Backbone atoms as SQL, in Angstrom:
CREATE TABLE atoms (id INTEGER PRIMARY KEY, chain TEXT, resi INTEGER, resn TEXT, atom TEXT, x REAL, y REAL, z REAL);
INSERT INTO atoms VALUES
  (1, 'A', 1, 'MET', 'N', 10.370, -101.365, -28.335),
  (2, 'A', 1, 'MET', 'CA', 9.230, -100.660, -27.800),
  (3, 'A', 1, 'MET', 'C', 9.140, -100.904, -26.296),
  (4, 'A', 2, 'LYS', 'N', 9.027, -99.843, -25.539),
  (5, 'A', 2, 'LYS', 'CA', 8.942, -99.942, -24.085),
  (6, 'A', 2, 'LYS', 'C', 7.529, -100.344, -23.674),
  (7, 'A', 3, 'SER', 'N', 7.402, -101.389, -22.870),
  (8, 'A', 3, 'SER', 'CA', 6.070, -101.809, -22.437),
  (9, 'A', 3, 'SER', 'C', 5.693, -101.086, -21.142),
  (10, 'A', 4, 'GLU', 'N', 4.424, -100.771, -21.049),
  (11, 'A', 4, 'GLU', 'CA', 3.892, -100.136, -19.851),
  (12, 'A', 4, 'GLU', 'C', 3.699, -101.194, -18.772),
  (13, 'A', 5, 'ARG', 'N', 4.072, -100.852, -17.552),
  (14, 'A', 5, 'ARG', 'CA', 3.773, -101.748, -16.447),
  (15, 'A', 5, 'ARG', 'C', 2.291, -101.632, -16.128),
  (16, 'A', 6, 'LYS', 'N', 1.681, -102.748, -15.788),
  (17, 'A', 6, 'LYS', 'CA', 0.275, -102.725, -15.407),
  (18, 'A', 6, 'LYS', 'C', 0.189, -102.451, -13.916),
  (19, 'A', 7, 'LEU', 'N', -0.846, -101.722, -13.549),
  (20, 'A', 7, 'LEU', 'CA', -1.040, -101.357, -12.156),
  (21, 'A', 7, 'LEU', 'C', -2.249, -102.063, -11.574),
  (22, 'A', 8, 'LYS', 'N', -2.154, -102.361, -10.311),
  (23, 'A', 8, 'LYS', 'CA', -3.309, -102.848, -9.570),
  (24, 'A', 8, 'LYS', 'C', -3.603, -101.778, -8.529),
  (25, 'A', 9, 'TYR', 'N', -4.783, -101.220, -8.605),
  (26, 'A', 9, 'TYR', 'CA', -5.167, -100.156, -7.682),
  (27, 'A', 9, 'TYR', 'C', -6.675, -100.196, -7.491),
  (28, 'A', 10, 'ASN', 'N', -7.161, -99.424, -6.557),
  (29, 'A', 10, 'ASN', 'CA', -8.583, -99.389, -6.255),
  (30, 'A', 10, 'ASN', 'C', -9.287, -98.532, -7.309),
  (31, 'A', 11, 'GLU', 'N', -9.708, -99.173, -8.387),
  (32, 'A', 11, 'GLU', 'CA', -10.318, -98.471, -9.513),
  (33, 'A', 11, 'GLU', 'C', -11.604, -97.750, -9.117),
  (34, 'A', 12, 'LYS', 'N', -12.387, -98.365, -8.256),
  (35, 'A', 12, 'LYS', 'CA', -13.674, -97.774, -7.838),
  (36, 'A', 12, 'LYS', 'C', -13.454, -96.458, -7.094),
  (37, 'A', 13, 'SER', 'N', -12.502, -96.436, -6.173),
  (38, 'A', 13, 'SER', 'CA', -12.224, -95.211, -5.414),
  (39, 'A', 13, 'SER', 'C', -11.703, -94.102, -6.326),
  (40, 'A', 14, 'LEU', 'N', -10.821, -94.472, -7.246),
  (41, 'A', 14, 'LEU', 'CA', -10.299, -93.478, -8.185),
  (42, 'A', 14, 'LEU', 'C', -11.426, -92.952, -9.064),
  (43, 'A', 15, 'SER', 'N', -12.282, -93.822, -9.532),
  (44, 'A', 15, 'SER', 'CA', -13.412, -93.431, -10.367),
  (45, 'A', 15, 'SER', 'C', -14.291, -92.405, -9.654),
  (46, 'A', 16, 'ILE', 'N', -14.625, -92.686, -8.421),
  (47, 'A', 16, 'ILE', 'CA', -15.473, -91.778, -7.641),
  (48, 'A', 16, 'ILE', 'C', -14.781, -90.427, -7.460),
  (49, 'A', 17, 'ALA', 'N', -13.495, -90.438, -7.177),
  (50, 'A', 17, 'ALA', 'CA', -12.751, -89.187, -6.972),
  (51, 'A', 17, 'ALA', 'C', -12.708, -88.348, -8.249),
  (52, 'A', 18, 'VAL', 'N', -12.463, -89.003, -9.382),
  (53, 'A', 18, 'VAL', 'CA', -12.391, -88.274, -10.654),
  (54, 'A', 18, 'VAL', 'C', -13.762, -87.701, -11.003),
  (55, 'A', 19, 'LYS', 'N', -14.808, -88.517, -10.888),
  (56, 'A', 19, 'LYS', 'CA', -16.163, -88.044, -11.189),
  (57, 'A', 19, 'LYS', 'C', -16.552, -86.875, -10.290),
  (58, 'A', 20, 'THR', 'N', -16.258, -86.992, -9.017),
  (59, 'A', 20, 'THR', 'CA', -16.602, -85.931, -8.075),
  (60, 'A', 20, 'THR', 'C', -15.912, -84.631, -8.442),
  (61, 'A', 21, 'ARG', 'N', -14.625, -84.692, -8.704),
  (62, 'A', 21, 'ARG', 'CA', -13.888, -83.466, -9.028),
  (63, 'A', 21, 'ARG', 'C', -14.330, -82.907, -10.374),
  (64, 'A', 22, 'ARG', 'N', -14.510, -83.779, -11.345),
  (65, 'A', 22, 'ARG', 'CA', -14.865, -83.321, -12.693),
  (66, 'A', 22, 'ARG', 'C', -16.293, -82.778, -12.748),
  (67, 'A', 23, 'TRP', 'N', -17.257, -83.529, -12.229),
  (68, 'A', 23, 'TRP', 'CA', -18.666, -83.149, -12.344),
  (69, 'A', 23, 'TRP', 'C', -19.093, -82.138, -11.300),
  (70, 'A', 24, 'ILE', 'N', -18.851, -82.437, -10.039),
  (71, 'A', 24, 'ILE', 'CA', -19.409, -81.641, -8.947),
  (72, 'A', 24, 'ILE', 'C', -18.575, -80.400, -8.652),
  (73, 'A', 25, 'GLU', 'N', -17.284, -80.573, -8.518),
  (74, 'A', 25, 'GLU', 'CA', -16.435, -79.445, -8.130),
  (75, 'A', 25, 'GLU', 'C', -16.089, -78.523, -9.299),
  (76, 'A', 26, 'ARG', 'N', -15.900, -79.088, -10.494),
  (77, 'A', 26, 'ARG', 'CA', -15.363, -78.298, -11.602),
  (78, 'A', 26, 'ARG', 'C', -16.303, -78.150, -12.794),
  (79, 'A', 27, 'ASP', 'N', -17.299, -79.022, -12.962),
  (80, 'A', 27, 'ASP', 'CA', -18.234, -79.005, -14.082),
  (81, 'A', 27, 'ASP', 'C', -17.498, -78.956, -15.427),
  (82, 'A', 28, 'LEU', 'N', -16.602, -79.940, -15.633),
  (83, 'A', 28, 'LEU', 'CA', -15.790, -80.012, -16.847),
  (84, 'A', 28, 'LEU', 'C', -16.138, -81.251, -17.658),
  (85, 'A', 29, 'THR', 'N', -15.856, -81.198, -18.951),
  (86, 'A', 29, 'THR', 'CA', -15.993, -82.389, -19.796),
  (87, 'A', 29, 'THR', 'C', -14.749, -83.267, -19.606),
  (88, 'A', 30, 'MET', 'N', -14.842, -84.488, -20.065),
  (89, 'A', 30, 'MET', 'CA', -13.687, -85.381, -19.998),
  (90, 'A', 30, 'MET', 'C', -12.537, -84.822, -20.825),
  (91, 'A', 31, 'LYS', 'N', -12.856, -84.249, -21.969),
  (92, 'A', 31, 'LYS', 'CA', -11.826, -83.666, -22.822),
  (93, 'A', 31, 'LYS', 'C', -11.126, -82.506, -22.111),
  (94, 'A', 32, 'GLU', 'N', -11.881, -81.652, -21.437),
  (95, 'A', 32, 'GLU', 'CA', -11.290, -80.521, -20.708),
  (96, 'A', 32, 'GLU', 'C', -10.381, -81.007, -19.583),
  (97, 'A', 33, 'VAL', 'N', -10.821, -82.033, -18.875),
  (98, 'A', 33, 'VAL', 'CA', -10.001, -82.591, -17.798),
  (99, 'A', 33, 'VAL', 'C', -8.721, -83.184, -18.381),
  (100, 'A', 34, 'GLY', 'N', -8.852, -83.929, -19.463),
  (101, 'A', 34, 'GLY', 'CA', -7.676, -84.506, -20.109),
  (102, 'A', 34, 'GLY', 'C', -6.671, -83.440, -20.517),
  (103, 'A', 35, 'GLN', 'N', -7.162, -82.337, -21.066),
  (104, 'A', 35, 'GLN', 'CA', -6.277, -81.244, -21.465),
  (105, 'A', 35, 'GLN', 'C', -5.575, -80.630, -20.252),
  (106, 'A', 36, 'GLU', 'N', -6.305, -80.462, -19.154),
  (107, 'A', 36, 'GLU', 'CA', -5.701, -79.938, -17.917),
  (108, 'A', 36, 'GLU', 'C', -4.595, -80.842, -17.404),
  (109, 'A', 37, 'ILE', 'N', -4.872, -82.147, -17.427),
  (110, 'A', 37, 'ILE', 'CA', -3.956, -83.131, -16.857),
  (111, 'A', 37, 'ILE', 'C', -2.786, -83.432, -17.792),
  (112, 'A', 38, 'GLY', 'N', -3.049, -83.382, -19.093),
  (113, 'A', 38, 'GLY', 'CA', -2.029, -83.772, -20.070),
  (114, 'A', 38, 'GLY', 'C', -2.183, -85.208, -20.522),
  (115, 'A', 39, 'ILE', 'N', -3.439, -85.688, -20.502),
  (116, 'A', 39, 'ILE', 'CA', -3.762, -87.026, -20.979),
  (117, 'A', 39, 'ILE', 'C', -4.952, -86.904, -21.926),
  (118, 'A', 40, 'SER', 'N', -5.354, -87.995, -22.530),
  (119, 'A', 40, 'SER', 'CA', -6.493, -87.958, -23.449),
  (120, 'A', 40, 'SER', 'C', -7.813, -87.999, -22.681),
  (121, 'A', 41, 'GLY', 'N', -8.853, -87.533, -23.337),
  (122, 'A', 41, 'GLY', 'CA', -10.196, -87.661, -22.773),
  (123, 'A', 41, 'GLY', 'C', -10.563, -89.126, -22.592),
  (124, 'A', 42, 'LYS', 'N', -10.030, -89.992, -23.470),
  (125, 'A', 42, 'LYS', 'CA', -10.280, -91.429, -23.359),
  (126, 'A', 42, 'LYS', 'C', -9.699, -91.985, -22.062),
  (127, 'A', 43, 'ALA', 'N', -8.530, -91.496, -21.658),
  (128, 'A', 43, 'ALA', 'CA', -7.935, -91.956, -20.397),
  (129, 'A', 43, 'ALA', 'C', -8.795, -91.514, -19.209),
  (130, 'A', 44, 'VAL', 'N', -9.373, -90.326, -19.293),
  (131, 'A', 44, 'VAL', 'CA', -10.290, -89.862, -18.237),
  (132, 'A', 44, 'VAL', 'C', -11.504, -90.788, -18.199),
  (133, 'A', 45, 'TRP', 'N', -12.027, -91.129, -19.384),
  (134, 'A', 45, 'TRP', 'CA', -13.153, -92.055, -19.461),
  (135, 'A', 45, 'TRP', 'C', -12.793, -93.393, -18.812),
  (136, 'A', 46, 'LYS', 'N', -11.593, -93.897, -19.108),
  (137, 'A', 46, 'LYS', 'CA', -11.149, -95.164, -18.519),
  (138, 'A', 46, 'LYS', 'C', -11.107, -95.080, -16.997),
  (139, 'A', 47, 'ALA', 'N', -10.614, -93.961, -16.480),
  (140, 'A', 47, 'ALA', 'CA', -10.542, -93.788, -15.022),
  (141, 'A', 47, 'ALA', 'C', -11.936, -93.792, -14.410),
  (142, 'A', 48, 'GLU', 'N', -12.865, -93.113, -15.051),
  (143, 'A', 48, 'GLU', 'CA', -14.223, -93.021, -14.514),
  (144, 'A', 48, 'GLU', 'C', -15.006, -94.317, -14.643),
  (145, 'A', 49, 'ASN', 'N', -14.632, -95.154, -15.599),
  (146, 'A', 49, 'ASN', 'CA', -15.375, -96.387, -15.855),
  (147, 'A', 49, 'ASN', 'C', -14.616, -97.648, -15.455),
  (148, 'A', 50, 'CYS', 'N', -13.586, -97.483, -14.624),
  (149, 'A', 50, 'CYS', 'CA', -12.830, -98.616, -14.067),
  (150, 'A', 50, 'CYS', 'C', -12.298, -99.544, -15.157),
  (151, 'A', 51, 'LYS', 'N', -11.701, -98.962, -16.187),
  (152, 'A', 51, 'LYS', 'CA', -11.197, -99.749, -17.315),
  (153, 'A', 51, 'LYS', 'C', -9.681, -99.856, -17.342),
  (154, 'A', 52, 'GLY', 'N', -9.009, -99.459, -16.280),
  (155, 'A', 52, 'GLY', 'CA', -7.558, -99.598, -16.214),
  (156, 'A', 52, 'GLY', 'C', -6.834, -98.451, -16.895),
  (157, 'A', 53, 'LEU', 'N', -5.723, -98.065, -16.331),
  (158, 'A', 53, 'LEU', 'CA', -4.936, -96.933, -16.818),
  (159, 'A', 53, 'LEU', 'C', -3.472, -97.317, -16.935),
  (160, 'A', 54, 'SER', 'N', -2.768, -96.593, -17.780),
  (161, 'A', 54, 'SER', 'CA', -1.315, -96.738, -17.811),
  (162, 'A', 54, 'SER', 'C', -0.772, -96.121, -16.523),
  (163, 'A', 55, 'GLU', 'N', 0.429, -96.486, -16.178),
  (164, 'A', 55, 'GLU', 'CA', 1.058, -95.928, -14.980),
  (165, 'A', 55, 'GLU', 'C', 1.165, -94.409, -15.090),
  (166, 'A', 56, 'GLN', 'N', 1.542, -93.923, -16.262),
  (167, 'A', 56, 'GLN', 'CA', 1.704, -92.480, -16.464),
  (168, 'A', 56, 'GLN', 'C', 0.376, -91.745, -16.281),
  (169, 'A', 57, 'SER', 'N', -0.696, -92.247, -16.866),
  (170, 'A', 57, 'SER', 'CA', -2.009, -91.603, -16.720),
  (171, 'A', 57, 'SER', 'C', -2.468, -91.641, -15.268),
  (172, 'A', 58, 'PHE', 'N', -2.271, -92.780, -14.623),
  (173, 'A', 58, 'PHE', 'CA', -2.650, -92.913, -13.217),
  (174, 'A', 58, 'PHE', 'C', -1.947, -91.859, -12.364),
  (175, 'A', 59, 'LEU', 'N', -0.650, -91.704, -12.549),
  (176, 'A', 59, 'LEU', 'CA', 0.113, -90.742, -11.755),
  (177, 'A', 59, 'LEU', 'C', -0.315, -89.302, -12.039),
  (178, 'A', 60, 'LYS', 'N', -0.599, -88.999, -13.302),
  (179, 'A', 60, 'LYS', 'CA', -1.058, -87.646, -13.646),
  (180, 'A', 60, 'LYS', 'C', -2.427, -87.352, -13.036),
  (181, 'A', 61, 'ILE', 'N', -3.302, -88.341, -13.037),
  (182, 'A', 61, 'ILE', 'CA', -4.627, -88.154, -12.430),
  (183, 'A', 61, 'ILE', 'C', -4.492, -87.948, -10.922),
  (184, 'A', 62, 'CYS', 'N', -3.635, -88.718, -10.277),
  (185, 'A', 62, 'CYS', 'CA', -3.412, -88.538, -8.834),
  (186, 'A', 62, 'CYS', 'C', -2.907, -87.125, -8.539),
  (187, 'A', 63, 'ALA', 'N', -1.990, -86.633, -9.367),
  (188, 'A', 63, 'ALA', 'CA', -1.476, -85.273, -9.178),
  (189, 'A', 63, 'ALA', 'C', -2.602, -84.253, -9.344),
  (190, 'A', 64, 'TRP', 'N', -3.457, -84.450, -10.333),
  (191, 'A', 64, 'TRP', 'CA', -4.589, -83.549, -10.571),
  (192, 'A', 64, 'TRP', 'C', -5.558, -83.571, -9.390),
  (193, 'A', 65, 'LEU', 'N', -5.738, -84.764, -8.817),
  (194, 'A', 65, 'LEU', 'CA', -6.611, -84.904, -7.652),
  (195, 'A', 65, 'LEU', 'C', -5.943, -84.405, -6.364),
  (196, 'A', 66, 'GLN', 'N', -4.636, -84.186, -6.431),
  (197, 'A', 66, 'GLN', 'CA', -3.825, -83.789, -5.281),
  (198, 'A', 66, 'GLN', 'C', -3.895, -84.845, -4.181),
  (199, 'A', 67, 'VAL', 'N', -3.724, -86.107, -4.630),
  (200, 'A', 67, 'VAL', 'CA', -3.765, -87.262, -3.732),
  (201, 'A', 67, 'VAL', 'C', -2.543, -88.125, -4.027),
  (202, 'A', 68, 'GLU', 'N', -1.908, -88.620, -2.996),
  (203, 'A', 68, 'GLU', 'CA', -0.776, -89.523, -3.166),
  (204, 'A', 68, 'GLU', 'C', -1.262, -90.831, -3.807),
  (205, 'A', 69, 'PRO', 'N', -0.514, -91.359, -4.779),
  (206, 'A', 69, 'PRO', 'CA', -0.914, -92.621, -5.416),
  (207, 'A', 69, 'PRO', 'C', -1.148, -93.757, -4.410),
  (208, 'A', 70, 'ALA', 'N', -0.421, -93.776, -3.340),
  (209, 'A', 70, 'ALA', 'CA', -0.574, -94.832, -2.329),
  (210, 'A', 70, 'ALA', 'C', -1.972, -94.850, -1.733),
  (211, 'A', 71, 'ALA', 'N', -2.709, -93.758, -1.829),
  (212, 'A', 71, 'ALA', 'CA', -4.066, -93.712, -1.303),
  (213, 'A', 71, 'ALA', 'C', -4.970, -94.720, -2.028),
  (214, 'A', 72, 'TYR', 'N', -4.552, -95.120, -3.231),
  (215, 'A', 72, 'TYR', 'CA', -5.322, -96.094, -4.012),
  (216, 'A', 72, 'TYR', 'C', -4.704, -97.477, -3.987),
  (217, 'A', 73, 'GLN', 'N', -3.774, -97.702, -3.057),
  (218, 'A', 73, 'GLN', 'CA', -3.142, -99.002, -2.818),
  (219, 'A', 73, 'GLN', 'C', -2.583, -99.603, -4.096),
  (220, 'A', 74, 'ILE', 'N', -1.715, -98.860, -4.764),
  (221, 'A', 74, 'ILE', 'CA', -1.156, -99.354, -6.021),
  (222, 'A', 74, 'ILE', 'C', -0.048, -100.360, -5.779),
  (223, 'A', 75, 'GLU', 'N', 0.102, -101.216, -6.748),
  (224, 'A', 75, 'GLU', 'CA', 1.253, -102.107, -6.793),
  (225, 'A', 75, 'GLU', 'C', 1.477, -102.432, -8.267),
  (226, 'A', 76, 'THR', 'N', 2.727, -102.510, -8.669),
  (227, 'A', 76, 'THR', 'CA', 3.013, -102.843, -10.058),
  (228, 'A', 76, 'THR', 'C', 3.049, -104.347, -10.207),
  (229, 'A', 77, 'ILE', 'N', 2.551, -104.837, -11.340),
  (230, 'A', 77, 'ILE', 'CA', 2.549, -106.284, -11.594),
  (231, 'A', 77, 'ILE', 'C', 3.147, -106.552, -12.954);
């Protein structure tokens, strides 16, 4: 079984960006955002509530936000 690498990134900044785009700009549910991105609604919830994400979910959310992952100061641990 392949293990996911854990990421260290600015969870608060990502949370604010996701909430802003989802609620204010797009007026979407977490499930709708997850379907757009290709992740679960639970992963969207994790992003908004600073609960940590897999590397794959993090990268997909950054692409959806149209922001380079480095903007959140990521590093793999």
